[in-house]
N, C-alpha and C positions, 0 to 999 in steps of 0.2 A: 592471418588468424589461425591459431592452432585448432585443428579439428578435434572437437570434444570426444571423450570416450564415455562408455556407459558401464564399464566393468571395474572402475576404480573403487578401492575400499579405504576407509580412514586408517590413519596411523601407518601410512606407507609413503615413501618418497614421491611416487608418482601422483598420489592424491594431493600432495602439497605443491606440486609443480605443473599439473595438467588440469584442464577443465573436465569436470564430470557433469554430464547432462544426459538424462534418460529421455527417450522419445515420448513416453507416456505422459510426461508433464504438460505437453501441449494439448490443451483441451479445445472445445469448440469456440469458447468466447474469452478465455484467459489462459493463464499458465499456472500450474500447481505442482509442487514437488514436496516430498519429505526431505527437509534440509539435512544434509550430511550423508544420507543414504542414496538419494536420487540426484542430488545436485550439490556442488560445493561452491565456495565463494568465487573460484576461478570460472566455474560454469555460469554463475550469475554475471560475471564480467562479460563472458561470451554472449549471453543473452542481451546485455546492454549494447554491445558492439553490433549484434545482429539487428536489434531494433533500430539503432541509429543508421545502419546501412540501408535498411528498408525505407526509412524516411527519406533518405537521399534518393533512393531508386525511384520512388513515386513522386518526387518533386515537391514534397512538403517542407516548408521552412522548419529547420531542425531545432526548434525551441521546445523544450520538454519540461513539463511540471513533474516533479517527483515528491512523494511523501511516503510515510510508513505507519503501520499500525503499532499496537502496544505490546506485541510479543517481544520478549527480551532480546531476541537476535535480529529483529527486523531492521534496526538501524544499520547493523553491519551488512545486511543484505542490500539495503538501499545504497550504502556507500560503494559496495562492489558493483552494483548496477550503474551507479553514476560514473565510475571509472570507465566502464565499457562505453557508455554514451559519450563521454569526453574523448575517448580514443576514436570514436566515429565522427568527431568534429561537431558534436551537438552543444547547444547552449542549455545548461541544466538549471532550472529554477527549483530549489529545494525548499518546500514549505514545512518540513519537519513532521512531527506527529500529526496525523490527520485521519479523518474519515474519507472514504472514497468519494462521497458527494462534495467534500471540501476540495479535493483534488480536481474534480470536474469543474467546480465553481472557479478555481484558480486559473484554469485554462482561459476563461473569459477575462477574469480580473487582471491577469498578467499578460494577456494577449499571446498565449502560447498554443499553437495548433495541436501539440502532442501531449500525451500524459503517460506516465509509468508509475502506477501506484502499487507499492509493496504491501500486500495483504493476502491472507489466506481465508478471509471472511469468517464463516462460521466453523471452519475446520478446527480440530483440536490442536493443542500445542504440539510442535514438531513439524507442522506444515508451514510452507511459505508459498508465495506466488506473486504474480504481477498482473494487474489489470492495465491494458494498454489501449491507446487510441490515437488517431491522427486526423479525425474529422469531427471536431467538437459539435454537438454534445455526444456523439456516438463513440462507442468503444469497438474494438476489433471483433469481427465475426470469423467464421471458419476459413474464408479465403485468405484473409490477412494473417491469421495465426499460422496457417500452413505455409505461407510465404516466409514468415520469420523462422519457422521450424526448419525449413530447407536451408536457409542461410546459416543458421546456428549449427545444425547437425553436420552439414557438409563443409563447415569451415570457410564459408564464403564472405564473411565479414570483412569490410574494407576500412582501414584506418585512414583518417583524414586530419589535417591540421585545423585549427580554429576553434577547438573546444573551449568552453568557458563555464564557470560555476558561479551561480548567483544564489546567495542565502536569502531566504524570505522569512524573517523572524515573526512577522505580525499577521500572517494569514488567518490564524484563529480569530483574532479580534475583527479583522475585516469581514470574515464570514459571519460571525455572530451579529455584528452590526447589520449586515445585509438581511439576515433572516428574521431579525426581531424588530427592525425599525418600523414604526407605525402600527405595531401589534400589541394590544393590551387585553388581558382577560376582562370580561365584563364584571366578574366577581372573583374574589380570591378563592383559590382552591388549594388543597394540599395534595402533593404528588409524590409518589415513590417511583423514581426512575430506575427500572431494573436493568442497569447497564452491566452488572457483574463487574469484572475488571477490564471490560472491553474499552476500546478507544472512545466510544460514545460518552463514557464517564467524564471525559475531559471537555465535552461540549454541551451535552444535554442539560445538566443541572444549571449551568450558567444561562443557557438560552431560556429555560423555564423561569428562572429568577427574573430575567429582564422583562418578561411579559406579565409578571405579577403573580407567579405561583409561589406558594408558601412551602417551606421545607422540601425543596425539590429533591434533595438527596442527603441522607444522613451518613451514608458510607461512601467513601471516595474510590477513585480508580485504583489506588494503591492498597485497598483493604485486603488483608491476607485471607480473611475468612471467605470473602466473595471470590477471591482468586481461586480458592480450592473448589468452588462450586461451578465454575465455568464448564459447560458441557453437560451438566446435570440439571435439566430444567425444573424437575420436581423440587430438588433441594433449594434451588435458587428462588422458586416461588414461595417455599416455606420461609426462607429468610426475609422475603418481602412482606409476608404475613406478619412476621415478628415486628417489622418496622411499622406497619400500619397500626398494629395494636399499641405500639408505643406512642403514637401521635395523640 
């Protein structure tokens, strides 16, 4: 494994050929970086290799659920992470666009001990990160994050044979069936789901519809106006008020 650097800058040959990973991205319970400035795609690969190495080191079966949020670059982040995991000899189960709870659910549904969910949660556009775990339903804490940090930053990742990729195209439906089965509202209600253009917009409206809610969402995850409001709670609430008045 090539030892990552923290001083690389975009639009240079080294940036395209070497991993960039800054130490500050390793937080107490997950990992978060400004994509491009603090970590590049090769750095994400190094993270995947480091995570896979850690799983082997602690004796956990190296079956990993991966998913990604709705940021425009998150799919490429997940693909780079997957390459790293495959290099470490992991079996990667890719559930596609997902919420973090869906990834945790998939660990049980697919019998995968580990998870690596690409998301920056509430952080604004430009951020990326990975929520990781290897003891379902728990995610990593400071000890595990620091162990992975050491492997990644010191270039201690070990490549192994046996990596495999499994696409899981139907996890959204499996999850929606599980959370809505047997649940029906006692009376019909009208709901405005304030998902902005977040990943929940791909799940919440359909879940609400299945339990009997009316008009769960008039604007979709792709809505350009709502996309421009993400990060501004007041404006997003104003947009919801407009929707309520229109009902």
